[in-house]
TORMI-139811 format. One record per residue (C-alpha): residue in one letter; residue number from 1; x, y, z. Coordinates in pm, whole numbers. Example, Ala and Ser with C-alpha at 12.3 -4.5 7.8 and 13.67 -1.06 7.14 Angstrom:
2
A;1;1230;-450;780;
S;2;1367;-106;714;
This chain:
462
M;1;328;2720;-929;
N;2;183;2404;-1074;
N;3;-50;2216;-842;
K;4;31;1898;-1031;
L;5;332;1682;-959;
L;6;660;1865;-920;
P;7;942;1847;-1175;
L;8;1226;1597;-1149;
A;9;1570;1640;-1303;
R;10;1648;1393;-1579;
K;11;1876;1106;-1491;
G;12;2143;1235;-1728;
T;13;2190;1569;-1549;
T;14;2557;1623;-1473;
A;15;2699;1688;-1129;
A;16;2825;2028;-1241;
I;17;2480;2145;-1341;
V;18;2334;2015;-1017;
M;19;2599;2203;-817;
L;20;2531;2519;-1016;
I;21;2159;2498;-947;
F;22;2210;2450;-576;
G;23;2462;2735;-571;
V;24;2208;2970;-726;
L;25;1944;2854;-480;
L;26;2176;2909;-185;
L;27;2266;3258;-307;
S;28;1900;3351;-354;
T;29;1819;3230;-5;
V;30;2100;3433;149;
Q;31;1992;3743;-43;
A;32;1633;3690;71;
A;33;1747;3657;430;
A;34;1930;3989;403;
N;35;1599;4160;317;
V;36;1435;4052;645;
T;37;1448;4312;920;
S;38;1681;4191;1194;
I;39;1510;4200;1531;
A;40;1557;4017;1859;
F;41;1425;3664;1837;
S;42;1547;3363;2032;
V;43;1615;3074;1795;
G;44;1466;2741;1899;
S;45;1583;2386;1834;
W;46;1466;2066;1666;
V;47;1454;1712;1808;
Q;48;1381;1398;1612;
K;49;1104;1175;1749;
A;50;961;831;1673;
D;51;881;787;1304;
M;52;525;755;1183;
P;53;430;395;1106;
T;54;325;498;753;
P;55;547;718;531;
R;56;323;977;363;
D;57;261;1337;265;
L;58;-38;1569;222;
M;59;-201;1442;543;
A;60;-377;1623;828;
A;61;-230;1649;1179;
V;62;-459;1772;1456;
A;63;-378;1814;1824;
F;64;-640;1681;2063;
N;65;-581;1702;2439;
D;66;-271;1487;2500;
R;67;-230;1341;2151;
I;68;-191;1431;1784;
V;69;-408;1254;1526;
V;70;-252;1213;1180;
I;71;-508;1139;910;
G;72;-513;1043;542;
G;73;-271;1175;279;
S;74;-77;990;10;
S;75;189;718;5;
A;76;340;468;-235;
S;77;12;273;-215;
G;78;-196;576;-316;
P;79;-459;776;-123;
L;80;-487;679;244;
D;81;-768;637;495;
T;82;-506;568;762;
V;83;-532;716;1112;
E;84;-224;707;1333;
I;85;-208;873;1676;
Y;86;110;1019;1823;
W;87;151;1048;2201;
P;88;422;1308;2278;
S;89;448;1216;2647;
T;90;571;865;2560;
D;91;697;929;2204;
T;92;485;641;2078;
W;93;225;573;1809;
T;94;-106;388;1814;
I;95;-352;308;1535;
G;96;-698;464;1508;
R;97;-1007;364;1314;
P;98;-962;441;942;
M;99;-1158;720;774;
P;100;-1477;611;592;
A;101;-1293;685;265;
P;102;-935;776;169;
K;103;-821;1133;105;
A;104;-507;1191;-104;
I;105;-495;1549;32;
A;106;-632;1602;382;
G;107;-671;1897;615;
G;108;-822;1892;961;
V;109;-912;2108;1261;
R;110;-1058;2050;1605;
I;111;-1396;2201;1690;
G;112;-1533;2107;2030;
D;113;-1483;1736;2090;
L;114;-1454;1642;1722;
I;115;-1189;1660;1450;
Y;116;-1325;1768;1111;
V;117;-1141;1647;800;
V;118;-1179;1766;439;
G;119;-978;1718;121;
T;120;-958;1563;-228;
D;121;-1331;1510;-272;
Q;122;-1634;1692;-132;
R;123;-1696;1466;167;
L;124;-1660;1603;521;
F;125;-1583;1357;798;
A;126;-1590;1410;1175;
Y;127;-1371;1198;1403;
D;128;-1431;1150;1774;
P;129;-1094;1062;1931;
Q;130;-1259;962;2258;
T;131;-1471;690;2099;
D;132;-1248;628;1794;
S;133;-1550;668;1566;
W;134;-1638;855;1245;
T;135;-1950;1028;1116;
E;136;-2012;1197;781;
K;137;-2135;1556;766;
A;138;-2262;1789;493;
S;139;-2045;1783;182;
V;140;-1814;2070;87;
P;141;-1969;2269;-203;
V;142;-1666;2205;-428;
P;143;-1395;1934;-453;
L;144;-1069;2005;-270;
N;145;-832;1840;-515;
A;146;-547;2090;-496;
E;147;-375;2298;-228;
F;148;-601;2463;27;
G;149;-593;2622;371;
I;150;-809;2521;666;
A;151;-876;2691;999;
T;152;-1127;2725;1280;
V;153;-1253;3059;1415;
G;154;-1560;3113;1632;
C;155;-1633;2738;1643;
K;156;-1670;2724;1264;
L;157;-1455;2560;998;
Y;158;-1306;2777;723;
V;159;-1162;2637;399;
G;160;-987;2855;140;
I;161;-929;2728;-211;
G;162;-826;2872;-545;
Q;163;-604;2819;-847;
P;164;-320;3060;-941;
Y;165;-537;3234;-1203;
E;166;-853;3247;-990;
S;167;-973;3453;-695;
P;168;-963;3242;-378;
V;169;-1299;3156;-225;
I;170;-1368;3098;142;
Y;171;-1625;2840;246;
V;172;-1741;2824;609;
Y;173;-1901;2524;780;
D;174;-2124;2554;1088;
P;175;-2124;2227;1287;
I;176;-2446;2322;1466;
S;177;-2651;2368;1148;
N;178;-2440;2116;951;
A;179;-2434;2359;657;
W;180;-2181;2536;434;
E;181;-2181;2897;317;
S;182;-1960;3074;64;
K;183;-1799;3402;164;
T;184;-1651;3701;-17;
P;185;-1383;3597;-271;
A;186;-1041;3758;-249;
P;187;-989;4060;-479;
V;188;-669;3903;-620;
T;189;-571;3588;-807;
R;190;-367;3329;-620;
S;191;-386;2979;-487;
I;192;-364;2900;-116;
S;193;-127;2662;55;
S;194;-181;2727;425;
F;195;-382;2915;690;
A;196;-268;3045;1027;
V;197;-504;3202;1280;
L;198;-387;3482;1510;
N;199;-622;3698;1718;
G;200;-925;3585;1519;
I;201;-778;3673;1177;
I;202;-698;3407;914;
Y;203;-362;3472;748;
V;204;-305;3320;404;
F;205;31;3176;299;
G;206;193;3000;7;
G;207;48;2879;-319;
G;208;100;3039;-658;
E;209;28;3364;-840;
P;210;37;3462;-1209;
R;211;354;3592;-1371;
P;212;419;3743;-1718;
D;213;579;3432;-1866;
P;214;385;3106;-1891;
G;215;309;2931;-1566;
P;216;250;3051;-1210;
T;217;514;3111;-948;
E;218;529;3044;-575;
I;219;414;3339;-372;
K;220;569;3551;-94;
R;221;273;3778;-30;
V;222;70;3737;292;
D;223;-299;3820;272;
A;224;-562;3804;547;
Y;225;-931;3724;581;
D;226;-1146;3863;864;
P;227;-1427;3613;939;
I;228;-1634;3864;1136;
A;229;-1626;4139;873;
D;230;-1616;3891;582;
S;231;-1343;4105;425;
W;232;-992;4065;283;
T;233;-673;4261;339;
I;234;-407;4222;70;
N;235;-45;4246;185;
A;236;-172;4222;542;
L;237;178;4137;669;
P;238;525;4195;524;
S;239;609;3944;251;
L;240;793;3624;333;
A;241;1163;3620;251;
I;242;1128;3300;45;
R;243;867;3205;-212;
R;244;680;2900;-87;
G;245;411;2655;-185;
H;246;311;2306;-78;
L;247;304;2395;293;
S;248;104;2224;564;
R;249;-267;2310;533;
V;250;-236;2462;883;
S;251;64;2671;988;
P;252;124;2668;1364;
V;253;112;2958;1609;
L;254;290;2978;1946;
G;255;224;3281;2160;
Q;256;196;3571;1913;
Y;257;439;3410;1666;
I;258;336;3259;1332;
F;259;568;2984;1204;
I;260;605;2907;832;
I;261;794;2582;792;
G;262;953;2416;487;
G;263;762;2391;159;
W;264;866;2417;-207;
N;265;1016;2726;-373;
G;266;964;2622;-736;
F;267;1296;2438;-761;
T;268;1355;2238;-445;
A;269;1225;2142;-103;
L;270;1291;2392;177;
S;271;1428;2357;528;
A;272;1401;2727;614;
V;273;1170;2838;893;
E;274;1036;3194;903;
V;275;871;3343;1212;
F;276;655;3655;1230;
D;277;679;3830;1565;
G;278;429;4108;1505;
S;279;650;4344;1305;
A;280;882;4145;1078;
W;281;981;3799;957;
V;282;1296;3644;1101;
F;283;1466;3312;1035;
D;284;1449;3045;1303;
A;285;1649;2722;1325;
P;286;1604;2534;996;
M;287;1426;2200;983;
Y;288;1634;1913;842;
P;289;1584;1733;617;
A;290;1417;1982;383;
R;291;1068;1880;272;
Y;292;726;1992;152;
N;293;364;1870;183;
M;294;423;1773;546;
A;295;171;1825;828;
T;296;234;2059;1123;
T;297;53;2130;1447;
A;298;123;2268;1796;
L;299;67;2100;2132;
N;300;179;2197;2483;
G;301;416;2469;2365;
R;302;586;2255;2100;
I;303;552;2233;1722;
Y;304;539;1890;1559;
V;305;615;1822;1192;
F;306;516;1490;1036;
G;307;623;1322;713;
G;308;627;1505;381;
N;309;818;1464;56;
W;310;1167;1569;-39;
G;311;1205;1510;-417;
G;312;1063;1649;-738;
W;313;766;1469;-896;
G;314;682;1341;-548;
G;315;743;974;-480;
H;316;979;1031;-186;
W;317;738;989;103;
M;318;877;1036;452;
S;319;787;897;794;
I;320;999;1139;997;
T;321;858;1311;1308;
Q;322;1026;1621;1447;
E;323;958;1840;1750;
Y;324;1041;2211;1762;
I;325;1128;2348;2106;
P;326;1111;2729;2141;
A;327;1395;2902;2322;
E;328;1148;3072;2554;
P;329;824;2932;2699;
L;330;541;2977;2449;
M;331;199;2818;2421;
E;332;-39;2762;2133;
P;333;-372;2951;2150;
P;334;-624;2758;2363;
S;335;-897;2558;2192;
E;336;-1227;2744;2174;
D;337;-1504;2634;2409;
C;338;-1752;2532;2141;
P;339;-2113;2435;2217;
L;340;-2206;2074;2153;
F;341;-2572;2148;2088;
R;342;-2784;2378;1879;
E;343;-2993;2603;2103;
I;344;-3370;2576;2048;
S;345;-3673;2718;2231;
I;346;-3916;2505;2433;
D;347;-4225;2581;2641;
I;348;-4288;2353;2939;
K;349;-4661;2317;3016;
P;350;-4773;2562;2743;
G;351;-5032;2813;2860;
S;352;-4936;2800;3227;
F;353;-4695;2999;3440;
P;354;-4522;2926;3664;
N;355;-4456;2579;3527;
S;356;-4537;2385;3841;
I;357;-4424;2023;3861;
N;358;-4484;1768;4134;
P;359;-4206;1508;4104;
K;360;-4425;1238;4260;
S;361;-4705;1281;4011;
R;362;-4786;977;3800;
G;363;-4893;1200;3516;
K;364;-4711;1349;3219;
I;365;-4550;1686;3146;
P;366;-4635;1851;2813;
V;367;-4340;2022;2641;
A;368;-4371;2226;2323;
I;369;-4070;2226;2089;
L;370;-4098;2563;1917;
S;371;-4006;2624;1554;
S;372;-3803;2920;1428;
P;373;-3742;3057;1078;
D;374;-3450;2816;1030;
F;375;-3584;2523;1236;
N;376;-3906;2334;1157;
A;377;-3968;2127;1470;
P;378;-4235;1886;1336;
D;379;-4026;1802;1029;
E;380;-3674;1812;1171;
V;381;-3697;1655;1518;
D;382;-3608;1288;1554;
R;383;-3873;1201;1811;
T;384;-3697;881;1919;
S;385;-3395;1083;2033;
L;386;-3579;1305;2282;
T;387;-3485;1310;2650;
F;388;-3620;1549;2912;
G;389;-3589;1626;3280;
A;390;-3369;1780;3544;
T;391;-3048;1722;3348;
G;392;-3187;1666;3000;
N;393;-3054;1310;2990;
E;394;-3363;1142;3136;
A;395;-3533;886;2908;
S;396;-3881;1006;2997;
L;397;-4059;1036;2660;
A;398;-4418;910;2656;
F;399;-4529;1026;2310;
C;400;-4537;1318;2066;
K;401;-4846;1444;1889;
S;402;-4862;1328;1529;
S;403;-5001;1663;1412;
S;404;-4836;2002;1448;
K;405;-4985;2311;1612;
D;406;-4882;2678;1635;
I;407;-4852;2689;2012;
N;408;-4696;3034;2058;
D;409;-4894;3211;1782;
D;410;-4592;3307;1571;
G;411;-4728;3153;1253;
L;412;-4490;2855;1264;
P;413;-4586;2491;1331;
D;414;-4463;2352;1664;
L;415;-4426;2001;1803;
L;416;-4596;1896;2130;
C;417;-4453;1601;2322;
H;418;-4539;1449;2661;
F;419;-4292;1311;2917;
Y;420;-4348;1092;3223;
T;421;-4315;1311;3531;
Q;422;-4155;1054;3759;
K;423;-3901;954;3495;
A;424;-3796;1320;3449;
G;425;-3602;1308;3776;
F;426;-3700;1646;3920;
Q;427;-3606;1714;4283;
P;428;-3702;1989;4531;
G;429;-3502;2301;4449;
D;430;-3478;2241;4073;
T;431;-3558;2553;3871;
E;432;-3503;2439;3514;
G;433;-3622;2165;3284;
I;434;-3393;2062;2999;
L;435;-3480;1887;2673;
K;436;-3219;1726;2448;
G;437;-3244;1550;2116;
K;438;-3125;1527;1759;
T;439;-3261;1632;1425;
V;440;-3329;1369;1161;
A;441;-2995;1484;1012;
G;442;-2818;1391;1337;
I;443;-2752;1744;1468;
P;444;-2777;1762;1851;
F;445;-2998;2031;2003;
I;446;-3088;2152;2352;
G;447;-3361;2369;2500;
S;448;-3466;2473;2850;
D;449;-3747;2646;3036;
S;450;-3816;2734;3398;
V;451;-3994;2500;3640;
R;452;-4126;2531;3995;
I;453;-4117;2215;4205;
V;454;-4425;2184;4428;
P;455;-4527;1925;4689;
C;456;-4794;1671;4618;
R;457;-5141;1768;4737;
K;458;-5349;1534;4532;
C;459;-5117;1354;4291;
S;460;-5268;1232;3969;
T;461;-5294;858;3920;
K;462;-5328;889;3546;
């Protein structure tokens, strides 16, 4: 399969040849269907919804609470930074703040309260739907200028890329450390068109693989990557009935079913939908019109398909929105409960225990921010961001020492800061003090230590 633009029949092609081609395609599809094991599966249905404001393909679509955020992609005007938000409950669209830069190919996932978007170039953007704001994160190690799969497992972002004659490589991004890491390459050559996550395993679909004659071909094989073991399984599931490429970067899952929707088979756009139920692939209700390079996602037990392209060489961008309704109640896997902060270690009132605090004292509370092998507190902490107290949100900072000191004798430099006691908001019965802040790179962190609230005997006036 060529990751470049797709072929278009010449204008002089006769109707007879066109009919012959479509006849061959229909026959091959029927023969492929006959090879799929027939098992009980209740076929769902499709409903057309309000069109996207912007016709496009190759965009990201990410479900977030009660909405779906559609981001970037390509249209007649070129690469897009466009953000449009679909509200299924009212079947309406609103406009979001554009991305900091356009992405001709975009893929996105939700991690915690943010949507992470990659594609085309090496820049990683994070979108906060609740504040309609963007931030830029650490760049992807390589450009994503062709098909790729994207997924989230264990509160981390996984991107799989590769060309038909290369071994796919997995890159994983950790939002807490704001860093990328490369993982074990696949032991085969193929490109990747889509990821689907089921029970913590990333399944790999679509793309191209080598063939004896010149040029790659769309692929049926389904491989899998285990993020915990950092290992690959080739032919992890039975092969698809139809060769496919140019799928959505994310293929949806409802219940224990994986849905592979539309795409390109090397000759034409596809409407066929294949569903894996744990033992075999079966055909579900087809999606019309046929298309490829659309975006799919699941929300509240429904699958939504946005836009795409229907013709060779591209250029036939679509604004269509469709909703798939399963015949039986099914739900998408729940979003992971991802931490918003990096966990660090602190020592309240170093050298004393218990850490007694009198809330009425006019003095200050010393708090040591302890370094670790991958966290240098004096160099990495943004001192202006520090808050400390009963909830960790109290603006109680007095000052931080300009010089570092190894407070816990582990050979690493630590940072000592002082906080106004009365501004820390401690009350009788509190047992924990919490410190929050950000690194100079903007990564939130949190730390806590025990406290004992004591009455005032002779409160300091300092």
